[in-house]
C-alpha positions, -999 to 999 in steps of 0.1 A, spaced: 404 764 281 391 745 308 388 705 316 350 696 310 355 657 311 379 635 329 385 597 330 418 597 352 448 580 332 426 576 301 408 605 289 404 644 292 381 665 272 388 702 272 363 732 263 379 740 231 365 707 218 402 689 221 403 658 235 438 637 249 439 602 255 462 583 273 466 543 263 477 520 295 504 495 280 501 481 243 518 455 222 521 452 186 505 424 160 531 400 152 532 371 126 560 353 146 543 352 182 552 323 203 521 323 221 501 300 201 486 326 176 498 349 149 483 385 148 483 413 123 472 448 118 448 454 91 432 486 76 397 482 72 386 518 56 416 542 55 395 574 46 375 575 83 402 559 93 388 522 107 415 497 116 418 464 127 439 433 145 435 397 129 444 369 154 447 334 141 457 301 162 492 293 151 488 255 151 450 250 139 437 219 155 415 210 122 421 212 86 383 224 85 376 258 81 373 282 117 347 300 124 350 341 126 347 360 158 344 399 151 354 417 189 345 453 195 366 466 226 350 488 253 357 521 267 322 539 272 328 546 234 353 571 242 385 548 251 401 518 242 418 498 215 426 462 204 460 473 207 461 476 247 478 445 260 445 434 282 421 430 249 457 415 227 460 389 255 429 376 259 419 376 224 448 359 213 441 332 237 406 329 229 413 324 194 437 295 204 408 281 229 380 286 204 399 274 173 387 304 155 397 337 136 390 368 153 389 401 142 392 429 167 378 464 151 390 502 161 363 520 154 363 561 158 358 570 189 333 597 209 333 626 216 348 636 184 323 609 169 293 605 182 271 575 184 258 558 159 295 562 144 307 533 161 278 512 147 285 520 114 321 514 115 315 482 127 292 471 107 318 482 76 342 456 93 315 429 84 316 442 49 358 442 45 358 406 58 336 391 29 356 413 6 393 400 18 383 367 29 399 354 -3 429 379 -5 441 383 34 463 354 42 451 349 77 417 350 66 420 321 41 408 293 64 379 312 77 348 301 71 319 327 62 289 309 75 297 306 106 307 345 121 299 354 156 300 390 172 311 397 206 326 426 227 328 439 264 308 469 280 303 491 246 317 468 223 287 442 237 263 473 230 277 475 199 274 437 189 239 442 192 235 469 173 256 453 144 236 426 148 202 446 146 219 463 110 231 430 98 195 414 99 179 448 83 203 449 57 193 424 29 231 431 13 247 417 43 275 395 35 280 377 62 262 350 83 258 360 120 253 327 138 255 338 174 260 370 197 285 369 229 284 404 249 302 406 276 294 429 310 272 449 281 273 488 282 233 499 284 216 526 302 183 546 303 169 581 320 153 553 346 179 541 370 181 505 380 183 499 418 219 493 424 225 527 400 201 543 423 216 530 455 253 538 442 242 571 425 273 589 439 299 561 432 328 565 409 314 540 385 281 554 383 293 591 378 320 580 349 295 557 328 272 589 331 302 611 317 310 585 289 271 583 282 272 623 276 304 625 256 291 596 230 251 599 227 241 625 202 240 661 212 205 671 224 196 638 231 196 615 266 202 584 277 166 574 264 184 575 230 181 542 210 217 532 215 216 532 252 183 523 258 172 492 236 139 492 246 135 528 228 149 511 196 118 507 171 122 478 154 101 453 132 93 418 144 113 403 116 144 418 135 134 395 164 122 363 143 158 366 129 178 374 157 206 352 167 211 332 198 228 355 226 248 341 254 251 373 277 282 375 301 277 397 333 300 396 366 283 397 399 304 426 414 296 451 385 269 475 387 262 471 355 248 436 358 213 441 361 217 460 326 232 427 313 198 408 330 175 430 318 188 426 282 186 393 280 149 392 296 143 421 267 154 393 239 132 369 252 100 390 259 105 394 219 108 364 212 143 355 207 146 318 215 177 308 225 191 335 254 210 329 285 228 349 313 260 333 326 276 350 357 307 356 371 298 360 404 328 373 419 343 393 393 340 429 384 335 450 351 355 435 322 379 414 346 391 396 315 407 432 300 426 437 333 435 402 345 437 384 309 456 354 325 431 348 357 413 314 365 381 335 357 392 347 322 401 313 313 367 299 322 350 326 306 373 319 274 362 283 276 326 292 280 325 315 249 344 283 229 314 261 240 288 285 227 306 285 194 308 252 190 269 247 194 264 265 161 
């Protein structure tokens, strides 16, 4: 048995198909949190399994119903969890800043579960939310007419595809009001300028590895889940596509992909699309530095976007 792929300190994949993951510091949910919010772990689908963590402001500033934010973590579709300390801290603080209820979703990971499994699992979370709003105590104040999708890196990619699936499905029970992908993880066989210049750097090599592990076997980076330009969608999808704010980081080699995504949506006729850049920051800085001033600004920007809709 030999090692065939590795993300140091996070993931090892072996020739016999076995996978080992090494999580960074994790944190448990708590209904007694002293950080201004409550959190609770939930089972979305025990048969797969799909789980999640709900965040609720401990002291809502209004008696009105609160918007729902569904968040998908990053990790190249292969690693990551809502239990990681960085995600827990970021989303807990965001629920207070935005005065929203947040469901963070733990979907099944590649390479054991290659795409489009992550898209299907995360869409299932919308169906679960609709069913549970009347029963789950932490969702009692949720406004299912104001639902937002977000996620970082691979999670930003997932947010896009879940939005598309929600539009295509006449049975989608929730109204998606806005999309907020953070440093979205897209790609293609054709390299961007920065990817060609930095082709040998660790980040590019690592991302190629994650794509190889997550794309269906036999396909390449022009798979529709990687290359949004290859997804054959009707004009109706773009007509109904929700307002989108794309967050990019100036020191992230994936910044170009985020800008390309914004430009693509505009070409398709999506009217309300904007890029917001954190010029001095790196990829998923908000997960590594959840208390930084840049992260606090990101939370404020996301809150303002949600308030508009």
